[in-house]
N, C-alpha and C positions, 0 to 999 in steps of 0.2 A: 503493499499500500504506499502510496507516495506520502511523504511528510508534509502535512498541511502548512507547517511553519515554513518550510523551504518554498512551498508554492506561493505563499502570502509574499514572501521577500522577493520572488520573482515578479509577481504581479506588481508590486510597489515599484521596482526597478524599472519595468516596462512602461507603466503608466506615468512615471516620472518624465519620461521622454515624450510619449505620445498619448493623448486621450484616446479612450475606447468608446466607439458607437457600435451597439449591437442592433441587428435588425432582424425581425422575424414576423411572419404573419400573425401569429399568436402570441400575445405579450405576457409578462409576468403578473399583471394585474387586470382583472375583469370587473367591470362596474355593472352590477344588476340593479334595476329599478325595483325599489321596495314598494309596499302597498301604498305608502303615502307619497309616492312620486319622488323620492329622492334616491340618487345612486349610491349603492352600497359596494365598497371594494372587497374583493376577495382574491386569493391566490389564483393565477391562471393555471391552466392544465397543459399537459404536454411534456414531451421529453427535453425540449429546449429550455423550458422553464425549470425543470427539475435539475438539469444538467448544470445551469448557471446560478441555482439558489444560493450556494454558499458565497460565490463572487458578489452577488448582489447585497450581501449582508456585511461584506468586508471592505468593498472599494465603490467609489463613486463613479458611475459611467452613465451614458444615455442609452436607453433602450427605445428603439423605433418599432412600433407594431401597429397593425391595423386596428381602427375602432370597430370591434366586432359587433357590438349591439348598441341599443339606444343609450344605455349607461355611459359608455364609453364616449359616445358623441356628446352627451350632456356635459361631461367633466372638461372636455376639450372645447366646449362652446362651439360644436360643430366645426371645429378647425380654425377658429379665430384665435385661439389661445393654446398652442399645441403642447406647451411645457407644463409639467406636473411633477411635483415631488411625490415619490411613491408613498401612499398613505399606510402600507402595510408595516407592521412592527419589525424593526431590525433592518429594514430596506435603506440602503444608502443611495439608490439609483434615482436617476430622473427619467420620467416617461415622457415620450413624444408619440401621440396617437396620428396615425395617417387617416384622414377622413376622406373617403371618396363616395360618389353618388351611389346609392344602393343597387341601382340597375347595373352599373359599371362593375361594382363589386360582385354581383350575382354572375355575370358573365366571366369574369375572372375566376372566381372560385367554383361555381357551380356547373360551369361548361367546359373550361380550359383545365383548371389545375387538377381537379379530381377525377371527372369521368375520362379526360384525355390523358394527361401527363402521369397521374398516379396509376392508372390501369396499364398504360404502356410500360412504365418502369417496373412494374410487378409481374409482367408477362401475363396479364389477367384477361386479355381479349380471346375471342374465338374468331379468328381471321376470316374464315368463310362467310361470317355473318355480321361481326362488328370488329372495329368501329366503322361507322359510316361518316366520313368528314364531310359534312355538308355545309351550306352557306353559313349556318349558326356558328359553327366551329371557327370559320375564318373571321366572322364578325367578333366573336368572343376574343380571339387574339388581338384584332385591332382595336376594338372598342372596350375591352376589359383588361387582359393580361398586360399590354403594352402600357396603357395609362395608369394602372395601379403600380407597376414597377417603376414607371416615371415619377409617381407621386412619392414613393418611397425614397427614390434616388434624390428628388428635391429636398425632402426632409433631411437626409443625411447630408447633403450638399450644404444647406443652411447651417446645420450644426457644425459641419467642418469650418465654415467661414468664420465662425464666432471662436474658434479655437487658436491659440498661439501657435501650435504646430499641426501640421497635417496629421489626421488621426489614423488610428488602427480601426478598420471597418471590417466587422464580421458579420457576414450574411448566413441565412440558413435556409435550406431545403429548395424544394422545386417551385415554390411560390414566387421566389424572387430571383430567378435565373437571369434576368436582363439587368438587374440592379448594378452588377460590378462594371460593366462596360459604361453605363450612363454615369456612374460616380467618377470613374477614371477619367472620363473626358472633361470633367470640371474641377477635379482635385487629383491632378496627375501624380502628386507626390504621396498620396495616401498608401498606406499598406492595407491591401484588401485581402482578406481571407473569406472563403466561402465552404460551408460544410454542407454535405448532401446526405440526408439521413436514409434515403431509401436507395434501392438497388439502382445501378447503371446498366441497361441492357446492352446487347451487341449492336453494332451498326446496322445489321440486317433488320432488326426490329424497329430501329429509328426511321428506317425507310417506310414504315407503316403510316407516318404522319407526313404532312407537306414538306418537301425539302427545305423551303425557305424558313420554317419554324425551327427545325433542327439546326440549320446553320446559324441562325441568329442566336440561339441558346448556347451553341458550342463557342461562337466567337465571343460572346459575353463573357462566359466563364474563363476564356483564355486572357481576359483583362484582369484576372486575379493574380496575386503574387503567390498564394498558396491555396491549393483546392484540396478539400478534405473528403474522403469516402469512408465507407464502413469497412471495405475488405480490399485487399490486393487486387482480387478479381475485378472489382468495381473500377479500380485505377486503370487496369489494362483494357476494360471495355471502353472507357472514356477515351484513352489515347487513340484506340482504334476508330472510334467514331469521329473524333477530330481529323485523323487522318483521311477518313472517307468523305467528310462533308466540308472541311476548311481548306481552301487553297493556300499555297504559300506558307506552309509551316514546317518547322524543323522539330521532329520528335525524337527525343532520346528515350527509348524504352527501357534501357538499363538504369539510367539516371532518373527516370520518371519526370521528364521536363518537356515543356513545349516552348518554342521560341516562334513569336509571331510579331511582326512590325518592330522588331528590336526589343520586345518585351519577353521576359522569361516567367513562366508559371511552373511552380513545382507541384506535382500531383502525389498525394500521400494518402495512406490508410490510417485512420484513427478510429479503431472499433469503440463505440460509445459503451459506457458501462453504468453502474449504480453507485449511489451514495450508501456504502455498506452500513455505516453507523446510523444513518437516518432510517433505513428499512428495518434494521434490528430494533431501533428505538420505537418506531411505530408498532412492530411486531409484539413488543412487551409493554405496550401502553395499556391503561386500564380499559380503553374501549375495545381494543384488539383481544384482550384476555376474555372480555365478556362476550365477544363475537366467537371466540374459540369454544368457550363453554357451550354456546347455544348451538354451534355446528357439530360438536361431537356426536349428539344423537343421530344425526343424519350420516355419520361414517359408518363403515362396515368393517368386518374382520380384516379386510383389505380394501384400501380406499385410493381411487385414481383421481387426480384433480387435473382440471385444465383452467386457465384464466386468459380470456382473449376479449379485445374488441370484436364485435360481430361483424367482421369484414371478410369478403370473400377469400382473400389471400391466407386467412388464418386456417382454412381447410377444416372447419369444425365439422362439417357434415361427415366427411370421410372419418375423421376421428371417432365419431359415434358409430359409423358403419363397422369400423374395426372392432369396436367394443362389443357390437351387436355380434359379430362373428366369433368373439371370445365367448360369449354366453353360449353360442350354438355349438361350438367345438368343445367346450369344457362345461357341460351342464351342472357338474358338481359345484361350480363357483356361484351358482344362482342362490341368492339369500346370504351370501358371505361378502361379495364384492359391491361396492357402491362407487358411482361415478359422480363427484361433485363438480358441476360446470358453472363457473363464475363468467358471465357473459355480459359485456357493456354494450347497449345500443350505440351505433355509430352511424353519423351521417344519415340519419332516417329520412331526410328530405330527398335524397338521391334514389331513383327507382331501382338500381341494381342492389343497393344495400338493404332496401325494404324487401325485395324478393329473397334475398339471402336469409335475412332473419325469419321470414316465413317458413322457409325451408328447413332452418334449424329447429324451429318450434314443432314443426310437423314430424321430423325425424324423432325428436325426443318423445313426442306422444306415441308415435308408433312403437318405439323400442319399450317404453313402459307398458303400453297395453298388451304387447305380445309376450313379454317376458315376466312382467311384474305381477304382484298380488296385493291384497289388503295389507300385509305385513311388510312387504319389501318392494320398494321402487328401484329399479337399476340405475336410473339417471335422477340426480336432484338438481335442477337448474336454479340459479339465482341471477335473474336478468334485471340488472340494475348497475348504476355507476357508483360503486361503494368500495374504494381501494382499501380502506382498513379492513373490511369483511374479507376481501380477497387475500389480503396479507395473511390473516387469521387461518384462512383456507389452506394456504401453503404450509403451514406448520403441521398440517394433519395428513399429508399425502405419503402413501407407499410408492407411488408412481406418479411423476408429473408429465403429462403429455403436451408435448410442444412440436406440432406436426405441420407447421406452416409451409405454404407452397414455396413463394419466393418473398424474402424480407431482408431489409437492410441489416437489421440487428433484431434481437428478441430479448428484452430485459426481464421477462418473467423467468426465462431460463437462468438468469443470474440472480434475481430475487429469491427463488425457490430455495436453492441450497444454502442460502445464508440465514434463513429463518426456519427451515424444516428441522423438526426434532425427532424424526423416525428413521433417520438414514435412508431418506427416500431416493428412488432411482429416477433419473432424468431419461425420458425417451424423446430424442431430439431429431427434427428434420435435417437431413444432409444438405438442403438448399437454404437453409436459414444462415443469415450473415454471422450469428453466433457459433454456428458448428465448428469453424476452424479452431476456436478458442477452447471449447468444451468437449471436443470429440474424443479426447484421451480417456474421459470418465463417463460419457453418456452412451446410450444405446442408440445408434444412428439408425434412421429409416428413411426410405425414400417417401416423399410425400403423397404420391399417387398409390403406393403399394399397400392396399388394405390388408392383404394376407401377411406381408412383413411387419406392418404396425402392430397387427393383432399378436403376432409371434413375439415381438419386442415387448409388448405389454405383459404378456404371459411370462417371459423370462424375468421381467422387472419384479413382478409380484410373487415370484417363486424362487428368487435369487437367495443364496445363503446369506446369513447375516454378516459374516466375515467379508464377503465381496461388497455387500451394500455399504458397509461401513468405510471400505477402502475407497469406493468409488465417491461416496459422499464427501470424504475428507479431502480427496484431490480436487473436486468441484469447488469446495470452499476455498481452498488455498488459491486456486486459480482466479476466483472473482476477488478475493482479497488483494491479490498481487496487482490486477488490472481494474482497480475501481474508477469511480469518476474523477478523483483527484488526479489520478495517473493519465487519464484522457485529456484533462485540461492542461496538465504539466507538458505533455509531449507538444501539444499545439503551441503552448506559450513559449516554450523553448524554441521551436521553429521560427515563431514570430519575432522573437528577440534577435536572432540572427539576421533579420532584415533591417533592424534599426540603424 
């Protein structure tokens, strides 16, 4: 585990030379309108917010984010006064909300970002049938994605011009692919990093969308100084994509650099992780202990757990099908094994997500009807956004199933081993971004292999106590060694070399 004191010293040394501006679509503070019409602040959600929570409490910097709802718009006076000190206890950061017209934001987020880019980068399309890039998509690019990225860039540029030194600008994810180039044009001396949390597919898959969109995205990302991905495979795919779509570039695949128009971009892998101490603190909190006691009656002699957002790439339905096959193949397990499924509804306003949640619930009902009885239900679903309850559930598993199809990283696979108290076994998809880190101690499965997933679950719940303990201890050691502080440290060390 990286030493926090050393990390804070590095932060102080870096920020003494350059101010930091962080940009992400979802920010660290969300304002919800109360019943009496007043905005109330609460901590934002998402991996970026979690990753930078410790930095937000120790150092002052500016966080630029979208005004996600009416509360954010109200506190920013609908864009008239974009600056706000974070009202959350312990926060030292300044907030700057980017306010864009609702229709523009809808095109950006609900037509371009999620149904197009997110699905493309997770290989989630069925090419003979979808996507269909029609006029609405071209319009969403011109009338949504570009304007929102320009609005973010304008906010960053304004902040940069108020600073004595050109800033460090760190952008995040697929929402802001065009921001680096727009900022570079106006603040040429800025140090620009961008981190992409989701997978980067091969160039052949990028040909699925209009060439001009892919080229513009790649050209903008080549305006960064440092470009971060979750895995080494993602970095290689990005280099291949740039080579395919961007003319007049020099690519060094050994040194992982791109030279374009006299500018050098270094491409690196920084697998994101968790704050081990914070996760363990939550797991041992009175609220989590209360949930644990309430969940225990729902466990079986053997308990399988999964925790996911209800998104198609999480492969939830196949996981349940593998469990159903387990019950069919080993009927003596009926009445003994229980599957606790903690599922968080996600992006329910998008049609594909609605359909997937419906399919999940249908499969659960079918399995429970076909195999259960009044005394025993094989699957116990908890369909709500309740992180503390999910953490409590992780403490109780004998097997944790993470069978995602394609994913940048999976933090559940790291959270489970640091809170579980039963030497539980991790069954892990080989196509998840976390697999290279944890493969040594997990049971690997192909995400489409229902037979193989069933066999892995059976191996997990019948494994000897000695092997379970050995695997669990090695998983714990690996996550401790590469925690969130280490993720931040590696990036900050590379940024410091650019000063």
